[in-house]
N, C-alpha and C positions, 0 to 999 in steps of 0.2 A: 448523587451518583448517576452517571449518564446511563441511557437505556441500554446501550452495547455492555457495560461494566454490570449493570444488573443482570441482564440476560446470561453473560458469562458466569457470573457468581451462582446462578441457579443451576447452570450445567454443572459446575463443580460439586454444588450439594447434593444434586440428584444423582450424580455418578460415582460417589464416594465409594460405595461397597459394590459395584459392579465388577464383573470379571474384565479380563482384558478386551477381548472382542466386543462384548456389549459396551464397554466403557468408549470404545473408538466409535462405535455406531451411534451412541446417544450424544456424544460430542459432534459429530458429523450433522446429525439431524437438528441440534440446537444451534450450530453454527449456521445452516441453511435457512433455519426460522428465523434467526436474528438477521440474516441477508435479506431475507423477503421484506421483514417488516421495516428496515431501516434504508428507506429510498435515497441513496446519496445524491441523485440526480434532482430532487425536489426538497430535501432538506433545507432549511433556511440558513444554515451555516455553509452548508457543503460547497455551494458555487463559490463561496470565497476562497476555501481551501483549493479547490480545483484551479481558479485562477493563481493562487500562489504556487502550485506546482509548475503550471505551465510557464510563469516567469523565470523559472531555471531550466525547465526542460527544454522549450523552445529554443533559446539561445544555443544550447548545446547542439541540438539538431541541426539549426541554421548552419553552424560553424563547420560540422562534419559532412553534411549533406546539403549543400547549397541548392542543389537543383530539385532536392525534394522529393525525388521520385525513387521511393524506397519502400520497402516491407517492414511494418512494425507488428510487434505482437502486445496486445495489452491484456496481461495475464491478470485474473480474477477481476476483471472489469467490471463486475456489478451491473449497474443500470447504465453504464456508459458515460460516467461522469467525466473522464478523461478520454475516452474513445472518440467522443464527439470534437473536442477542440483537437486532437491529433488527426483526426479524419479531414477536418476543415483545413489543417496545415498542409497536408501532402495529397489530398484528393484532385485538385486542379491539375498538379505535375504529373498524375498518373500513377501515384503510389498506391500503395495498398494496406489497409490494417484489418486485423482479426482480433477481435474480441472475446476472450475465453472466460466462461464463469460455469459453476456447476449448478446453478440455480435457474430454474426455467423461468419463474416469475420476473427476475432480475433480466435476463436476458429479454423477455417479451417487451418490458419498459424500454431497455437499451436500443431495441429495433424501432420502436416507436419514436424515441428520441432523436433517431438517427435517418429517419426516413425520407428526408430531403437532400441527404448526402448520396452521390452517385453511387447506386447499388452494387456497380461492378467494383467499386474500390474498396468497400467496407463488408465484412462479414461477420457473423456471431457463432461461436461453436459451443455447445454444452459438453462440458468436460471437466473433470479433475485436472488441476494444472500441470501435475507430473505427468500424468498419462497423456496429457495432450503434448506436452514436450517430447516425450518418449517417441512420437509417431513423426516429429519434424526432422527433415534431413539436416545433415551437419552442415555448418557455415551457409546458411540459406536465408539468415534473417540479418537486417540491418540495425534493428533496435528492438528492445524489449523493455518494457514497463511493468513493473508488478508492486502497487503501492497499498499499504494497510491491510496486507493479508498475510504475508510470510510470518509474522509472529503468532499466528493462530494455527499455522501447519507445522507439524512434527518434522514432516521431510522437507524442511526448509532448505537444509545445505544441499541435499539432492537436487531440489529445483533449481538453487544458484548454479551447480555444477552443470545441469543440463542447458541452462540458459547460456552458459559460455560455451557449450558444445555446438547450439544452433546459430549461434552469432558468427557473422562473417569476420574476418580480420579487420580490427579496428571498429568493430560495431559497438553500438553503445548500450548500456544498461543503467535503467533507474529503478531503484529500489526504495520503497518506504517502509522502514524498519522502526519498531518500538523501541525508544531510548532506555537505557538502563534506569535511568533515575526517574522517568515515568512510572515504569513498572514497581519500583520501590513506593513511590507515592500512592499509586493505586492500592498496592497491597496494604499500606499502612491506614488508607482511608476506609479500607474494608476490614480492618482490624486482624489481617493476616500476617502478624509480625514475625512468624517463620518464614513466610513468604519473602517478606522485605529482605531478612537475612540471606535467603536463597538466592535473590536478585543480586546481593552485593557480592557472593562468593563464586557465581558461576554465571553461565549464558542463557541457560533454558532450564525449564522443570515444571512443577505443578505450582505455579506461584499463589493460587488462591485457595490452596488447601486441600483440593481434589485431583482426579487424575487428568483433569484437561491441562493439556500440554502448551505451554507458552515459550516464546524465546524473546529475547532482548539483546541489544547492541550498545556498545559505547564507540566513539570516535577512536578511543585507544586501541581496540583490536579489530577495528572493522577491516583491516587489512587482511585477517585471519580468514574472514568469510569470502574474500575476493581474489582468491588464487587464480592466476591466469589473467588478472586485469592490471591495467595500469591508468595512470593519471587518476586517481581516486578522489573525489571531492565529497565532503558531506556539509550538508544543509539543514538546519532547523525548519521544519514546517510548524506553525502555529506557536511560535516562541512566547509569544505575549497574549494569547485569545485561547480560546475553547468552545467547543460546542456545549449545549445545555447539560448541566451536572458534572462537566469536567472540572479539574482543580483550578484552571485560570479562566474560569467562566465569570466569576466575581470581578475579574479585572477587566476583560473585554470579551463580548460575545458578538461575532461580526454583524449577526442580523439584527442585534439591538442597537446598532450605531446609525446615525445618518450618514449619507454619502460621502461628504466630506471627512468625517471622523474615519469611516472606514478606509479611504484613501490614505489618510494618516498612518492608520494602524497597519496597512500593507507596506507602506513605505519603510516603517520602523521594521518590521517583521524580515522583509527581504533584505534590507541593509545590513541587518545584525545576525542573519541567519548562518553565516559562514564563521562568524567569530564565537557562536555559542550552539553549535550542532547539537549537543548533547540535551539541550535544554527544552526542546520543542515537544509538542504532541508526538511528532514522528520524526525521524532522521532521514532524509532523502539523500541516499548514497548514488552518485554518478560516476561512472567508470567506463574504460574502454579496454576491449578485449585486446591482448596482446597480439602482434602481428607474427 
């Protein structure tokens, strides 16, 4: 079982008998603790997955914004795993990127990781994702990235709606969602058989038996999430591999592979990602705001 999975299981068990307000507070406090302990910028496998995300994100940005002088928001940026390569992509052209996260410790690391980037082109804000978006002007942002976070946020639909509002016409969004099949497998691994059935029947709920709310998605109904968007594409992230404790780690864990084998794994995962978008650790959704 991965560190994050263990931490979230503890959340569910500890919160099971709490009242609604207390449940939410416990949920948020443990999510923050997990975010503080899991440094995605230094974890031995996460650089590999950041590179994989960028292999899909960068070409879309290049196609839509060839001059690169754009405004980007990286929601739930954590320690800046994607903020840094995104800043490198657009900083020389005068573009700007804002990383948003609710964890002070993660943002401190993000600032350290990006200290060599032009400070006028990159900034970090401590905020809840939805609260931050509520303060952004309509049609003022060119691209929004939010990966590996929405599945733990109960207000995920409201966040997607706000992303649509703040994006300019033909702006791009990149969402990293938890696939339905992965959620079913995770529930079975933790012996929450009712949770596995729940994941089969609906798209969100208390997957692990407690009040902690998760969401999951399938390419079959991803368009239901993306009202107001067009040109929707889905890609698997981590189709054949996983971090320590994940269900595919016994097949391939990137950090355990020599460089040549890691390159082969990357080639396989990126070339198959569009054919099997539901089978990855995460599903990357790429979409354009309708004009």
